[in-house]
C-alpha positions as CSV (number, residue, x, y, z in Angstrom):
1,H,-56.5,-16.2,6.9
2,E,-56.3,-15.5,10.6
3,I,-56.8,-19.1,11.7
4,P,-54.0,-20.5,9.4
5,K,-51.7,-17.6,10.6
6,A,-52.4,-18.5,14.2
7,L,-51.6,-22.2,13.5
8,V,-48.3,-21.2,11.8
9,S,-47.4,-19.0,14.7
10,I,-48.0,-21.8,17.2
11,G,-46.0,-24.2,15.1
12,K,-43.0,-21.8,14.9
13,K,-43.1,-21.4,18.7
14,L,-42.8,-25.2,18.9
15,G,-39.8,-25.2,16.5
16,V,-41.6,-26.1,13.2
17,E,-39.9,-25.2,10.0
18,Y,-42.2,-24.3,7.1
19,R,-41.3,-24.8,3.5
20,T,-43.7,-23.4,0.9
21,D,-43.7,-23.7,-2.9
22,A,-42.2,-27.2,-2.6
23,P,-44.5,-29.7,-4.3
24,I,-43.8,-33.4,-3.7
25,A,-43.3,-35.7,-6.7
26,R,-43.2,-39.0,-4.8
27,I,-42.8,-40.6,-1.4
28,K,-39.8,-42.9,-1.3
29,T,-39.9,-46.0,0.8
30,K,-37.3,-48.4,2.3
31,R,-37.5,-52.0,3.4
32,G,-40.4,-52.7,5.6
33,P,-41.9,-51.0,3.7
34,A,-41.6,-47.8,5.6
35,V,-41.2,-44.1,4.8
36,K,-37.7,-43.1,3.8
37,S,-38.0,-39.6,2.3
38,V,-40.0,-37.3,0.0
39,I,-38.8,-36.3,-3.4
40,L,-39.7,-32.8,-4.4
41,E,-40.5,-31.9,-8.0
42,S,-37.3,-29.9,-8.0
43,G,-35.4,-33.2,-7.5
44,E,-34.4,-32.5,-3.9
45,E,-34.7,-35.4,-1.5
46,I,-35.8,-34.7,2.1
47,E,-35.2,-37.6,4.6
48,A,-38.2,-38.3,6.8
49,D,-38.8,-40.8,9.6
50,I,-42.5,-40.0,9.5
51,V,-44.7,-38.4,6.9
52,V,-48.1,-36.9,7.9
53,S,-50.0,-35.8,4.8
54,N,-52.7,-33.2,4.8
55,A,-53.3,-33.6,1.1
56,S,-56.2,-35.8,0.0
57,V,-55.6,-39.5,0.7
58,A,-56.1,-40.3,-3.0
59,H,-53.4,-37.8,-4.0
60,T,-51.0,-39.0,-1.3
61,E,-51.4,-42.6,-2.4
62,S,-50.6,-41.6,-6.0
63,L,-47.2,-40.6,-4.8
64,L,-46.5,-44.2,-3.7
65,P,-45.6,-47.2,-5.8
66,K,-48.8,-49.0,-6.7
67,P,-48.2,-52.1,-4.6
68,Y,-48.0,-49.8,-1.5
69,R,-51.3,-48.1,-2.0
70,D,-54.2,-49.0,0.2
71,H,-56.9,-48.2,-2.3
72,S,-57.4,-48.8,-6.0
73,E,-58.3,-46.3,-8.7
74,R,-61.7,-47.9,-8.9
75,Y,-62.2,-47.3,-5.2
76,W,-61.5,-43.5,-5.6
77,N,-63.5,-43.2,-8.8
78,T,-66.6,-44.6,-7.1
79,R,-66.4,-42.4,-4.0
80,K,-69.3,-40.0,-3.2
81,L,-67.7,-36.5,-3.0
82,A,-68.9,-33.5,-1.1
83,P,-69.7,-30.5,-3.2
84,S,-67.3,-28.4,-5.1
85,A,-68.0,-24.7,-5.7
86,L,-68.0,-21.8,-8.1
87,I,-66.3,-19.1,-6.2
88,M,-66.2,-15.4,-7.3
89,Y,-63.8,-12.9,-5.9
90,L,-65.1,-9.5,-6.8
91,G,-64.0,-5.9,-6.3
92,V,-67.1,-3.6,-6.7
93,K,-67.2,0.2,-7.1
94,G,-69.5,1.9,-4.6
95,E,-71.2,0.6,-1.5
96,L,-73.7,-2.2,-1.5
97,D,-76.4,-1.1,1.0
98,S,-78.6,-4.2,0.6
99,L,-75.8,-6.5,1.8
100,T,-74.3,-7.2,5.2
101,H,-71.1,-9.0,6.1
102,H,-72.8,-12.5,5.7
103,N,-75.6,-13.0,3.2
104,L,-77.4,-16.2,2.2
105,L,-79.8,-16.9,-0.7
106,F,-81.6,-20.2,-0.6
107,S,-82.9,-22.2,-3.6
108,P,-86.7,-22.1,-3.9
109,D,-86.6,-25.9,-4.6
110,W,-84.3,-27.3,-1.9
111,K,-84.6,-31.0,-3.0
112,K,-84.0,-30.2,-6.6
113,N,-80.9,-28.2,-5.8
114,F,-79.5,-31.1,-3.8
115,A,-80.3,-33.6,-6.5
116,E,-78.4,-31.4,-9.1
117,I,-75.4,-31.6,-6.8
118,F,-75.4,-35.2,-5.8
119,D,-77.9,-37.4,-7.8
120,A,-77.8,-36.0,-11.3
121,P,-74.8,-33.6,-11.3
122,Q,-75.3,-30.5,-13.4
123,W,-75.1,-26.7,-13.0
124,P,-77.8,-25.8,-10.5
125,T,-81.0,-24.4,-12.0
126,D,-82.0,-22.4,-9.0
127,P,-78.9,-22.3,-6.8
128,S,-78.4,-21.6,-3.2
129,L,-75.4,-19.3,-2.6
130,Y,-73.4,-17.4,0.0
131,I,-72.1,-13.9,-0.2
132,C,-69.5,-12.5,2.2
133,V,-68.7,-8.8,2.2
134,P,-65.7,-8.5,4.6
135,S,-65.4,-4.8,3.7
136,K,-68.5,-4.2,5.7
137,T,-66.6,-4.8,9.0
138,D,-63.0,-4.4,7.9
139,P,-62.5,-1.3,5.6
140,T,-58.9,-2.2,5.0
141,V,-59.7,-5.1,2.6
142,A,-61.0,-2.8,-0.1
143,P,-60.1,0.6,-1.5
144,E,-62.1,3.6,-0.2
145,G,-65.5,3.7,-2.0
146,H,-65.4,0.1,-3.0
147,E,-66.6,-3.3,-1.6
148,N,-64.9,-6.7,-1.5
149,L,-67.1,-9.7,-2.2
150,F,-66.6,-13.4,-1.9
151,I,-69.4,-15.4,-3.5
152,L,-69.7,-19.2,-3.1
153,V,-72.1,-21.3,-5.2
154,P,-72.2,-25.0,-4.3
155,I,-72.0,-27.2,-7.4
156,A,-71.3,-30.9,-8.1
157,A,-67.8,-32.2,-7.8
158,R,-66.4,-33.7,-11.0
159,T,-68.3,-30.9,-13.0
160,T,-66.6,-30.4,-16.4
161,Y,-66.7,-27.1,-18.3
162,T,-64.8,-24.8,-20.6
163,E,-63.6,-21.4,-19.5
164,E,-66.4,-19.8,-21.6
165,E,-69.0,-22.0,-19.9
166,L,-67.6,-21.0,-16.5
167,E,-67.9,-17.3,-17.3
168,Q,-71.5,-17.9,-18.5
169,Q,-72.5,-19.6,-15.3
170,A,-70.8,-16.9,-13.2
171,D,-72.7,-14.2,-15.2
172,R,-76.0,-16.2,-14.5
173,M,-75.3,-16.2,-10.8
174,L,-74.5,-12.5,-10.8
175,R,-77.8,-11.8,-12.6
176,L,-79.6,-13.8,-9.9
177,I,-77.9,-11.7,-7.2
178,E,-78.8,-8.5,-9.0
179,Q,-82.5,-9.5,-8.9
180,E,-82.7,-11.1,-5.5
181,M,-80.4,-8.9,-3.5
182,N,-81.6,-5.6,-5.0
183,I,-78.4,-4.6,-6.7
184,P,-79.6,-4.0,-10.3
185,D,-76.3,-2.6,-11.6
186,L,-73.9,-5.1,-9.8
187,R,-72.2,-6.4,-13.0
188,E,-71.6,-2.8,-14.3
189,R,-69.8,-1.9,-11.1
190,I,-67.4,-4.8,-11.0
191,V,-63.8,-3.5,-11.3
192,Y,-62.1,-6.9,-10.4
193,K,-63.2,-10.4,-10.9
194,K,-61.5,-13.8,-10.4
195,L,-63.2,-17.2,-10.7
196,F,-62.2,-20.3,-8.9
197,S,-63.9,-23.6,-9.4
198,V,-63.6,-27.4,-9.8
199,K,-60.5,-27.4,-12.0
200,D,-58.7,-25.1,-9.6
201,F,-59.5,-27.3,-6.6
202,E,-58.0,-30.2,-8.5
203,T,-54.8,-28.4,-9.7
204,R,-54.1,-26.2,-6.7
205,Y,-55.1,-28.5,-3.9
206,N,-55.0,-31.9,-5.5
207,K,-58.6,-32.5,-4.5
208,L,-60.2,-35.6,-5.9
209,G,-62.8,-34.6,-8.5
210,G,-62.3,-31.0,-7.6
211,T,-64.3,-31.3,-4.4
212,A,-64.0,-28.2,-2.2
213,L,-64.3,-30.3,0.9
214,G,-63.5,-34.1,0.7
215,L,-65.4,-37.4,0.9
216,A,-69.1,-36.9,1.5
217,H,-70.5,-38.0,4.8
218,T,-72.6,-40.9,3.5
219,M,-73.3,-43.9,5.6
220,S,-70.7,-45.9,3.7
221,Q,-68.1,-43.2,4.2
222,T,-68.6,-42.3,7.8
223,S,-66.6,-43.1,10.9
224,I,-64.6,-46.3,10.6
225,L,-65.7,-46.6,6.9
226,R,-63.7,-43.6,5.9
227,P,-60.0,-44.2,5.0
228,N,-58.0,-44.7,8.1
229,N,-55.5,-42.1,9.3
230,V,-52.6,-44.5,8.9
231,S,-51.4,-46.4,5.9
232,K,-51.9,-50.2,6.1
233,K,-48.9,-50.9,3.9
234,V,-46.3,-48.2,4.6
235,E,-45.0,-47.8,8.1
236,N,-45.0,-44.2,9.5
237,L,-47.2,-42.7,6.8
238,L,-50.2,-41.0,8.4
239,Y,-53.1,-38.9,7.1
240,V,-55.0,-35.9,8.4
241,G,-57.6,-33.7,6.8
242,A,-61.0,-34.1,5.1
243,D,-60.7,-37.7,3.7
244,T,-59.9,-39.5,6.9
245,N,-61.5,-39.5,10.4
246,P,-63.5,-37.7,11.7
247,G,-64.4,-35.9,8.4
248,I,-64.9,-32.6,6.7
249,G,-65.0,-29.1,8.1
250,M,-62.2,-27.1,9.7
251,P,-62.9,-28.0,13.4
252,I,-63.3,-31.6,12.5
253,Q,-60.0,-31.6,10.5
254,L,-58.2,-30.1,13.5
255,I,-59.4,-33.1,15.5
256,S,-58.0,-35.3,12.7
257,A,-54.6,-33.8,13.4
258,E,-55.0,-34.5,17.1
259,L,-55.9,-38.1,16.4
260,A,-52.8,-38.5,14.2
261,L,-50.7,-37.1,17.0
262,K,-52.2,-39.4,19.6
263,R,-51.5,-42.3,17.3
264,L,-47.8,-41.2,17.0
265,I,-47.3,-40.8,20.7
266,G,-49.3,-44.0,21.6
267,D,-52.1,-42.1,23.4
268,T,-55.2,-44.4,23.4
269,S,-57.3,-42.2,25.7
270,S,-60.7,-41.0,24.6
271,G,-60.3,-37.4,25.6
272,H,-58.6,-34.4,24.0
273,L,-54.9,-33.7,24.5
274,T,-54.3,-31.0,27.1
275,E,-50.8,-30.1,26.0
276,I,-48.4,-30.7,23.1
């Protein structure tokens, strides 16, 4: 979390006030139409001259009255989404000598794996996966004599499952890691396990279809064909993040924030801002 911490620190130095655990129920408009305020789920109203949303564009538009939304439900339901993920947070007893800080396991059938994510969505037969063991380089993230694992398995967005099915798929991935990463007793050594997947991306982050990223970078969803970073119907409502320009990925999303700021201050130059 060092990058978010750094961004928060920069914001505080610039006078930003952060409010957490304050979910928004709706965006209130005034004649224009233009942004007037945001209404929190608690009922509190916060006046706002400008709203810049880092939530998904689909979710943000759902907070507006229907006539003020730029896109229909059909539009969002037919978007091609970037992958979601099955994430496992594990605490494991003992050291894992066969792993380093970063570890990758690639599917033996690359094309089939991609097809099972994008073309015929289903749980991957032979998945690719990523394992991070931060305790290899930072011993403070795990108790002595233990390892801290973060496992990410790309899966299709909009995947449906029961909690029992999710546990079964997680167990299948762990068996694969035991076999391919030379850790035959991995499951026996797990002292802590938390799963995070499609439903969690939907409920915690309001991500369309539970994608872990945002709109996929297909030809019809790239560049100017992505949702714009400003509402066409509500004045002073802007967007940043994975669903607008330039696209997905942390560096790219930081650029999206820069583009929104340039729009606000009327900077039409092609270069980066040199100061705020």
